C-alpha positions as CSV (number, residue, x, y, z in Angstrom):
1,M,36.9,-20.7,-60.3
2,G,38.5,-17.6,-58.6
3,Y,38.5,-17.1,-54.9
4,S,36.2,-14.0,-55.2
5,K,33.4,-16.2,-56.7
6,N,33.8,-19.0,-54.2
7,P,31.0,-18.7,-51.6
8,V,32.9,-20.6,-48.9
9,F,35.9,-18.3,-49.3
10,R,33.6,-15.2,-49.1
11,R,32.0,-16.5,-45.9
12,F,35.4,-17.3,-44.4
13,T,36.7,-13.8,-45.3
14,L,33.6,-12.1,-43.9
15,A,33.8,-14.1,-40.7
16,A,37.5,-13.4,-40.3
17,A,36.9,-9.6,-40.8
18,A,34.0,-9.7,-38.3
19,L,36.2,-11.5,-35.8
20,A,39.1,-9.1,-36.3
21,G,36.7,-6.1,-35.8
22,F,35.3,-7.6,-32.6
23,L,38.8,-8.2,-31.2
24,V,39.9,-4.6,-31.9
25,L,36.7,-3.2,-30.3
26,A,37.0,-5.6,-27.3
27,G,40.5,-4.2,-26.6
28,A,39.4,-0.6,-26.8
29,P,38.3,-0.1,-23.2
30,H,41.6,-1.6,-22.0
31,L,43.6,0.7,-24.2
32,R,41.6,3.7,-22.9
33,A,42.2,2.6,-19.3
34,D,46.0,2.2,-20.0
35,S,46.0,5.7,-21.5
36,C,44.2,7.2,-18.5
37,Q,46.5,5.5,-16.1
38,R,49.6,6.8,-17.9
39,R,48.2,10.3,-18.2
40,I,47.3,10.5,-14.5
41,A,50.7,9.0,-13.4
42,K,52.5,11.5,-15.6
43,D,50.5,14.5,-14.4
44,D,50.9,13.4,-10.8
45,H,54.7,13.0,-11.2
46,K,54.9,16.4,-12.9
47,L,53.0,18.0,-10.0
48,H,55.5,16.5,-7.5
49,E,58.4,17.8,-9.6
50,A,56.9,21.2,-9.8
51,I,56.4,21.4,-6.1
52,E,59.9,20.2,-5.4
53,H,61.6,22.5,-7.9
54,H,59.4,25.6,-7.9
55,G,57.5,25.5,-4.6
56,Y,54.1,24.4,-3.4
57,R,52.2,27.5,-4.5
58,S,54.2,28.1,-7.7
59,E,52.6,28.7,-11.1
60,Q,54.1,25.4,-12.3
61,A,52.5,23.5,-9.4
62,E,49.2,25.1,-10.0
63,H,49.4,24.2,-13.7
64,W,50.0,20.5,-12.9
65,R,47.3,20.5,-10.3
66,H,44.9,21.6,-13.0
67,E,46.2,19.0,-15.4
68,L,45.9,16.2,-12.9
69,H,42.3,17.3,-12.1
70,E,41.5,17.3,-15.9
71,A,43.1,13.9,-16.3
72,R,41.0,12.4,-13.5
73,E,37.8,14.0,-14.8
74,H,38.5,12.7,-18.3
75,C,39.1,9.2,-17.0
76,W,36.0,9.3,-14.9
77,N,33.8,10.6,-17.8
78,V,35.2,7.9,-20.2
79,N,35.7,4.9,-18.0
80,H,33.8,5.7,-14.8
81,R,36.9,5.1,-12.8
82,W,40.2,6.9,-12.1
83,W,43.7,5.8,-11.3
84,D,45.2,6.6,-7.9
85,E,49.0,6.8,-8.5
86,H,49.7,6.9,-4.7
87,E,47.8,3.7,-3.9
88,H,48.5,2.1,-7.4
89,R,44.9,1.1,-7.9
90,W,41.7,2.1,-9.7
91,H,38.9,3.8,-7.9
92,T,35.3,3.2,-9.1
93,D,33.9,6.1,-7.0
94,H,34.2,9.8,-7.9
95,D,36.1,10.2,-4.7
96,W,39.4,11.9,-5.5
97,D,40.6,14.9,-3.5
98,D,42.0,17.7,-5.5
99,H,43.9,18.7,-2.4
100,D,45.5,15.3,-1.9
101,H,48.9,16.9,-2.5
102,D,48.4,19.6,0.1
103,H,50.7,17.9,2.6
104,R,54.0,19.7,2.5
C-alpha cells in the first residue's frame, strides 16, 4: 500500500501542512514590525546625515524628512504603532512629531 493511499499518512501530511501555514502566518506581524523598525531607523539616520552634510534646510534633508514621515505613516497604518529611533521603543499612539528633528 503506497503512502498516498494511507489515510493516516494523509491526515498527518494535512496536519503538518496546516501547522506550517499557521507558524508562517503567526510570524508575519513580527516580520512586518521588524521591517518597519528598520525602515524608520534607516530614514532617521539618513535625515541626520543629510542635515550634517548638506544643511538643515537642504533639499536632501527635506527628502529624508518626507521619507521618515512616510515610514511612520506606513507602520502606523499596518501595525498601529511606530518605532521611535531616539527612544528605542515602540509607540502605540499616533503621537510622532514631524518636527522632532528641528533642534539644530
